[in-house]
C-alpha positions in Angstrom: 25.3 -34.5 22.0 26.7 -32.2 24.7 26.7 -32.4 28.4 25.1 -29.2 29.8 25.2 -28.0 33.4 22.3 -25.8 34.5 22.7 -23.9 37.8 19.6 -22.1 39.0 18.5 -20.2 42.1 15.4 -20.8 44.2 13.3 -17.9 42.9 10.1 -19.6 41.6 9.9 -17.9 38.2 13.5 -18.6 37.2 13.3 -22.1 38.7 10.3 -23.1 36.6 11.8 -21.5 33.5 15.1 -23.3 34.1 13.2 -26.6 34.4 11.4 -25.9 31.1 14.8 -25.0 29.5 16.3 -28.2 30.7 13.4 -30.3 29.5 13.7 -28.8 26.0 17.5 -29.4 25.9 17.0 -33.0 27.0 14.4 -33.5 24.3 16.9 -32.1 21.8 19.3 -35.0 22.8 21.6 -33.2 25.2 22.5 -34.6 28.7 21.5 -31.9 31.3 22.7 -31.8 34.9 20.8 -29.5 37.2 22.2 -27.8 40.4 19.7 -26.0 42.6 19.3 -24.9 46.2 18.2 -27.8 48.4 14.8 -26.2 49.1 14.1 -26.1 45.3 14.9 -29.8 44.6 11.3 -31.0 45.1 10.1 -28.5 42.5 12.8 -29.7 40.0 12.0 -33.3 40.6 8.3 -32.6 40.2 9.2 -31.5 36.7 10.6 -35.0 36.1 14.2 -33.9 36.3 17.1 -35.0 38.4 19.1 -32.4 40.3 21.8 -32.1 43.0 21.9 -29.6 45.8 23.8 -26.4 45.3 25.7 -25.3 48.4 23.8 -22.9 50.5 26.4 -20.2 50.5 27.1 -20.6 46.8 23.3 -20.1 46.2 22.9 -16.9 48.2 26.3 -15.1 47.8 29.5 -15.1 49.9 29.1 -12.0 52.1 28.5 -13.0 55.7 26.2 -11.0 58.0 27.7 -7.7 59.3 29.5 -8.3 62.5 30.4 -6.0 65.4 33.9 -5.4 66.7 34.9 -1.9 65.4 38.5 -1.6 64.3 39.3 -5.1 65.4 37.5 -6.5 62.4 39.9 -4.8 60.0 42.9 -6.3 61.9 41.4 -9.7 61.2 40.5 -8.9 57.6 42.7 -11.5 55.9 41.5 -14.3 58.2 37.8 -13.2 57.9 38.1 -13.3 54.1 39.6 -16.7 54.1 36.9 -18.0 56.4 34.1 -16.5 54.2 35.6 -18.0 51.0 36.1 -21.4 52.7 32.4 -21.3 53.7 31.5 -20.6 50.1 32.5 -24.1 49.1 34.2 -23.1 45.9 36.7 -26.0 46.1 33.9 -28.6 46.4 32.0 -26.9 43.6 35.1 -27.0 41.4 35.7 -30.7 42.2 32.1 -31.4 41.1 32.8 -29.5 37.9 35.9 -31.5 37.2 34.1 -34.8 37.9 31.1 -34.0 35.6 33.1 -32.1 33.0 30.2 -30.3 31.3 30.7 -28.9 27.8 28.6 -25.8 28.7 27.3 -24.3 31.9 24.1 -22.2 31.9 24.0 -20.3 35.2 21.5 -17.9 36.9 22.9 -14.4 36.2 22.7 -13.6 39.9 24.8 -16.5 41.1 28.1 -14.7 40.6 30.2 -17.0 42.8 29.2 -20.0 40.7 29.9 -18.1 37.5 33.5 -17.2 38.6 34.2 -20.7 39.9 32.9 -22.3 36.7 34.6 -19.9 34.2 37.9 -20.1 36.0 37.8 -23.9 35.7 37.9 -23.4 31.9 34.3 -24.2 31.2 32.2 -22.2 28.8 29.6 -20.2 30.7 26.4 -18.5 29.6 24.2 -16.5 32.0 20.5 -17.2 32.4 18.6 -13.9 32.6 15.0 -13.9 33.8 14.7 -10.1 33.6 13.9 -7.7 30.8 17.1 -6.1 29.4 19.5 -5.3 32.2 22.1 -3.7 29.9 22.6 0.0 29.3 21.7 0.6 25.6 20.9 3.8 23.7 17.3 4.9 24.2 16.5 2.1 26.8 15.6 3.1 30.3 16.9 1.1 33.3 14.3 -1.7 34.2 13.5 -0.4 37.7 11.7 2.7 36.5 8.4 3.4 34.7 9.5 5.1 31.5 8.5 5.0 27.9 11.0 6.0 25.2 9.9 9.2 23.6 7.3 10.1 26.2 7.9 12.8 28.8 11.2 13.8 30.4 11.9 10.3 31.6 11.5 8.9 28.1 13.7 11.5 26.4 17.2 10.8 25.5 18.5 13.2 28.2 16.1 11.7 30.8 17.2 8.1 30.0 20.9 9.0 30.3 20.2 10.8 33.6 18.4 7.8 35.0 21.4 5.6 34.2 23.8 8.1 35.7 21.8 8.4 38.9 21.7 4.6 39.1 25.4 4.3 38.7 26.1 6.9 41.4 23.7 5.1 43.8 25.4 1.8 43.1 28.8 3.3 43.8 27.6 4.7 47.1 26.0 1.4 48.0 29.2 -0.5 47.3 31.2 1.9 49.6 28.6 1.5 52.4 28.6 -2.3 52.0 32.4 -2.3 52.2 32.4 -0.3 55.4 29.5 -2.2 57.0 31.1 -5.6 56.4 34.6 -4.3 57.1 36.1 -5.5 53.8 34.1 -8.7 53.6 31.2 -7.4 51.5 30.1 -9.6 48.6 32.0 -7.6 45.9 35.2 -7.8 47.8 34.9 -11.5 48.3 34.0 -12.0 44.7 37.1 -10.1 43.7 39.3 -12.2 46.0 37.7 -15.4 44.7 38.4 -14.3 41.1 42.0 -13.5 42.0 42.5 -16.8 43.7 41.3 -18.7 40.6 42.8 -16.7 37.9 39.6 -15.1 36.7 40.1 -11.8 34.8 38.3 -9.6 37.3 39.4 -6.2 36.0 38.5 -7.1 32.4 35.2 -8.8 33.2 33.5 -7.1 36.2 31.0 -4.5 35.0 29.4 -2.1 37.4 27.7 0.1 34.8 24.7 -2.1 34.1 21.5 -2.6 36.1 22.0 -6.0 37.9 23.3 -5.9 41.5 26.1 -6.0 42.3 27.6 -6.4 38.8 27.4 -8.1 35.5 30.1 -9.7 33.3 31.3 -8.0 30.1 32.2 -10.9 27.8 29.9 -13.7 29.0 27.0 -14.5 26.7 23.5 -14.3 28.2 20.3 -16.2 27.4 17.3 -13.9 28.1 14.3 -16.2 28.8 11.8 -13.9 27.1 10.7 -12.9 23.6 12.5 -10.0 22.2 9.3 -8.7 20.7 8.1 -7.8 24.2 11.1 -5.5 24.8 11.2 -1.8 24.3 12.9 -0.9 21.0 16.7 -1.2 21.2 19.6 -3.1 19.7 20.7 -5.8 22.1 24.2 -5.9 23.4 26.6 -8.4 21.6 26.3 -11.8 23.1 22.7 -11.3 24.4 20.4 -13.9 23.0 16.6 -13.8 23.4 15.5 -17.5 23.4 11.8 -17.0 24.0 9.5 -17.7 27.0 10.2 -20.8 29.0 6.7 -21.5 30.2 5.8 -25.1 31.1 2.1 -25.6 30.2 1.9 -28.6 32.5 3.5 -27.1 35.6 3.4 -29.7 38.4 1.0 -29.1 41.3 2.6 -29.2 44.8 1.2 -32.1 46.8 0.0 -29.8 49.6 -2.2 -27.8 47.0 -3.9 -30.7 45.2 -7.2 -30.3 47.1 -7.2 -26.6 46.3 -6.5 -27.3 42.7 -9.5 -29.6 42.5 -11.7 -26.9 44.1 -10.4 -24.4 41.6 -11.0 -26.6 38.5 -14.6 -27.2 39.7 -15.1 -23.4 39.9 -13.6 -22.2 36.7 -15.2 -22.5 33.2 -14.2 -25.8 31.6 -13.2 -24.2 28.3 -10.5 -21.6 27.7 -12.1 -18.1 27.3 -11.2 -17.9 23.6 -13.4 -21.0 23.0 -16.4 -19.5 24.9 -18.9 -16.9 23.9 -18.3 -14.2 26.5 -21.4 -12.6 27.9 -21.6 -8.9 28.5 -21.8 -7.2 31.9 -25.1 -5.7 31.0 -26.9 -9.0 30.3 -25.4 -10.8 33.3 -22.9 -12.9 31.4 -20.2 -14.1 33.7 -16.7 -12.6 33.3 -13.7 -14.1 35.0 -10.8 -12.0 36.5 -7.6 -13.4 37.9 -5.4 -11.5 40.4 -1.9 -12.5 41.4 0.9 -10.5 42.9 3.8 -12.9 43.0 5.4 -15.4 45.3 6.2 -12.6 47.8 2.7 -11.0 47.4 3.6 -7.4 46.6 0.0 -6.0 46.7 -1.0 -4.0 49.7 -4.1 -5.3 51.7 -5.8 -2.0 50.9 -5.5 -2.4 47.2 -6.8 -6.0 47.4 -9.8 -4.9 49.5 -10.6 -2.2 46.9 -10.3 -4.7 44.1 -12.7 -7.0 46.0 -15.1 -4.2 46.5 -15.1 -3.4 42.8 -15.9 -7.0 42.0 -18.6 -7.3 44.7 -20.5 -4.4 43.0 -20.8 -6.5 39.8 -22.2 -10.0 40.6 -21.6 -11.2 37.0 -17.8 -10.8 37.6 -15.9 -13.6 39.4 -12.5 -12.9 40.9 -9.9 -15.6 41.6 -7.1 -14.4 43.8 -3.8 -16.3 44.1 -1.7 -15.6 47.2 1.2 -17.3 45.6 1.9 -19.3 48.7 2.0 -16.2 50.8 0.0 -16.1 54.0 -2.0 -12.9 53.6 -5.5 -14.1 54.5 -5.4 -12.4 57.9 -5.0 -9.0 56.2 -8.3 -9.7 54.3 -10.3 -11.0 57.2 -11.7 -14.5 57.7 -11.2 -16.3 54.5 -14.7 -17.5 53.6 -16.7 -15.5 56.2 -16.3 -12.0 54.8 -15.5 -12.5 51.1 -18.3 -11.9 48.6 -19.7 -15.0 46.9 -18.1 -14.0 43.6 -14.6 -13.7 45.1 -12.5 -16.8 45.5 -9.2 -16.9 47.4 -6.5 -19.6 46.9 -3.1 -20.0 48.5 -1.8 -21.3 45.1 -3.1 -21.9 41.6 -1.7 -23.5 38.4 -1.3 -20.0 36.9 -0.8 -20.8 33.2 -4.0 -22.9 33.1 -6.0 -20.4 35.1 -4.9 -17.5 32.7 -6.3 -19.5 29.8 -9.7 -19.5 31.4 -10.2 -15.9 32.5 -11.0 -12.7 30.7 -8.5 -10.4 32.4 -5.6 -10.5 34.8 -4.7 -8.0 37.6 -1.0 -8.5 38.1 2.1 -6.9 39.7 4.4 -6.7 36.7 6.5 -9.8 37.2 8.1 -10.7 33.8 7.1 -14.4 33.9 3.5 -13.6 34.8 3.3 -11.0 32.1 4.6 -13.4 29.5 2.2 -16.1 30.7 -0.7 -13.6 30.3 0.4 -12.9 26.7 0.6 -16.6 25.9 -2.9 -17.1 27.4 -4.3 -14.0 25.5 -5.3 -12.3 28.7 -5.1 -8.4 28.9 -3.4 -7.1 32.0 -4.2 -4.4 34.5 -0.8 -3.8 36.1 -0.4 -2.5 39.7 3.4 -2.4 39.8 4.9 -4.2 42.7 8.0 -2.0 42.6 10.5 -4.8 43.0 13.3 -5.9 40.6 12.3 -5.2 37.0 8.5 -4.9 37.6 8.4 -1.2 36.5 10.2 -2.1 33.3 7.8 -4.9 32.6 4.8 -2.5 33.3 6.4 0.0 30.8 6.6 -2.7 28.2 3.0 -3.8 28.7 1.8 -0.2 28.2 4.2 0.5 25.3 2.8 -2.5 23.4 -0.8 -1.9 24.3 -1.2 -5.2 26.1 -3.0 -3.7 29.1 -3.2 -0.7 31.3 -1.3 0.7 34.3 -3.2 1.3 37.5 -2.2 3.6 40.4 -1.8 1.4 43.5 -1.8 4.4 45.8 -4.8 6.3 44.5 -7.1 3.8 42.8 -10.3 3.0 44.8 -13.0 0.5 43.9 -14.9 2.7 41.4 -11.7 3.5 39.4 -10.5 -0.1 39.5 -13.9 -1.2 38.2 -13.7 1.4 35.4 -10.2 0.2 34.4 -11.3 -3.4 34.2 -14.4 -2.6 32.2 -12.4 -0.5 29.7 -9.9 -3.3 29.2 -12.6 -6.0 28.8 -14.2 -3.9 26.1 -11.0 -3.0 24.3 -11.1 -5.2 21.1 -7.9 -3.5 19.9 -6.0 -4.6 23.0 -7.1 -8.2 22.3 -5.8 -7.9 18.8 -2.4 -6.6 20.0 -2.2 -9.4 22.5 -3.0 -12.0 19.9 -0.2 -10.6 17.6 2.3 -10.6 20.5 1.2 -14.1 21.4 2.0 -15.3 17.9 5.5 -13.8 18.3 6.0 -15.6 21.6 4.8 -18.9 20.3 7.1 -19.0 17.4 10.3 -19.5 19.5 9.6 -23.1 20.4 8.9 -24.5 16.9 11.7 -22.5 15.5 14.0 -24.1 18.1 15.6 -20.7 19.0 16.8 -22.0 22.4 18.3 -25.2 20.9 20.0 -23.4 18.0 21.4 -20.8 20.4 22.9 -23.4 22.7 24.3 -25.3 19.7 25.9 -22.0 18.5 27.5 -21.5 21.9 28.8 -25.1 21.9 30.2 -24.6 18.4 31.9 -21.4 19.4 33.5 -23.2 22.4 34.8 -26.0 20.1 36.1 -23.4 17.7 38.0 -21.6 20.5 39.5 -24.9 21.7 40.6 -25.8 18.1 42.3 -22.5 17.6 44.5 -22.9 20.7 
């Protein structure tokens, strides 16, 4: 079988997905080497995988902090660029590639420096994409906006084209500003010089017309770590492969959170919600709600307090809040002194397991969390966090009828309570989620990931044989 290199960043959603991807490829008989930022290595090893550290500059991008010095910076431009590229560690990275000689490299689509260094070494590269579709396609809005095809001005053909045009102009302005601010040593300039140094076809490959910052690559295939059925209707770009959700059901618990996990398991119902007979609010039957807003905790303290107030008014509801490792307890008051008895706050939870045991999830629109909700069969009330592709994820949740969209600025406790009650009573939504869940579950038994990787390997062998 093949030797596959997987290069991932430290963002938790992609990190866990990359580990699950690696485990599946190992189970298929491939040899997988993992490179990840040093801070992420404990997580990778907790998944039972071996990994080496990716250089810190390679993991975050080559652009150094903006420096002072006025016009003198431009006089030293060549030397500054050489220093920045030397700090990148591309030579060491290339030497490691030559030593390990992988047949295929799967690289986080945001690690552009690693992509350039790997592809220029003659190694077949495919990008790992944790976002919803980042490519400009007919009828598909960019993923940073709330827009539903065919609904309103934003969802019209003209509106969608205008959204992409505005995005392209803003990106161009942003590149010019970055070039001036870093005096020629911005990330795009350094990427271009790295590509030129290593014989990478920059002009042919660099694509500034898509959504991902600062660019994407025209001819490199991409593995999208989601189910295509969750997308808005469109025809994917050539070379884009949806390989299904990479969700590990047995995600390892960090050592520092094991006591919290034991407290959580004692609190939650022992059986998944679909195996219980849910009680109704009117007769006092307990209903369980989970709230999570990502590793960086995108919810405002005001929204969280309103959610808590809505739950406090209904003693038969129980709310489990995950802070995702973020320290936000001070914004909510003393942890156990002021919270109602039916509200339970945790710094971290084993999210896939918790979702299987609750009746509804209040989330921020992260793509991994949304897919985990679908796999657990939990309807979603989305308060969009406004970061990355969260608006696009929220649009997809609404389009497919898998939940509802809240208004983080206007919703108060009464309205939040009404939204939750409506979703809990919506049998049609549960049916739609069950249908979507069946779509998501088919990817693993049908070996979509494994067959896609085998196809990429065969294409690489064919290209070598034709030379």
